[in-house]
Steps between C-alpha positions, in 0.01 A plus 500: 500500500260702720638689793426334832401665825560280801283539812545297817199429722541332840216303662579355843813290468461455127623732226327510164684647206282675246640587163302760308600599150477857384165433330341390827649797684361733233158333530480556874635852456216572257248344740620727784475802271142409412424445868626850581271642232203292618572634849341253746492761780214687332293181475562409864389847606189495280378156609570559869336844514157405366210591727333276606803267511514232233468136598778254422281344228429839343869593500582166336238550227600861432870411493451211258266695272717812486814294433320312222377823339847656521664188354262497202564869435878460522494179293314682223741792520801266485375311195349777286593826676801590286320405179202719587722791603715490186248395236181670620608803701853541359637551852857403583606329823696806614186716477310247711782498757488877536119513525481201736781639713325835540173335608687267736686797648170675574375188679821476702485871586142460617610219734784713639269797561177328607612158626293307245529387138139549400215744534219382723254592223652231277304225670166464665364172627723201568337317208676737259858529622620166362501653151530875574722615659675173594521315168562825316660743559659386829637167369491538121586868511678731255845419636445123488350513152785714368763273656323190364515624141860617543621171650310299240697686232833446679463147644208338317152383598606195706744690723250783554203278583694279743632808679150648512357174635760496779430863591122451493527184713702680767258793492205258531650336809552841660143604416363181656694587817413870487297522821763311701783708353314829553425406862870451569599819318228701673623381840829675430332796323697450177225469237507872414881525483519174302252628240698824465835320471352267239362804319848650491639178350221491241575865411869417456412206272275735303780756455732222382233387254466853360877544472528163325231600252670834431833321451346256252334787312828689481682192372228448237510854360880540494 
């Protein structure tokens, strides 16, 4: 019988008891992990810092297009990524974890040092950023792709895709609200510090990814 985690939520004078089994808890845990790798802060900063400022309609179109592109990339990776890696390139998951972790660490370090997750030369006009850099590599980046293949191996396609859908939906909502969120953050002068703190978290996730890959390699060669 699956382990149960009981959470109590109070709304006004009524109490609603939610019972979540371990599978549901693991699903939301995976979704939060993907969300950390997707890193909504970088998208909020990018969309809110365009000059001239983007209209609400433009932000909506860019957000929807970039999310769609990222979802298609990650869906393809989830379904055939491991097969392509093993059968075509003869690359093991632990090698991908190490490589993806190193690249992700460099991105996080760049955010800590420079206060941004991307180089300004990566994008030109606003007609381009929905695919590059937003769709890839800022949403479907090396860390997200690596984690997608790894979780697909451990939990299966259904678990991975539902978790990805949840993470992408939350990121989409934050992107749609990017100008409003950035205006509030800028009022308190916390955009720069927030980007750097997020960069530190991303770097820590990257180190954990590398260590996990090394551990799996060591276990495989023993």
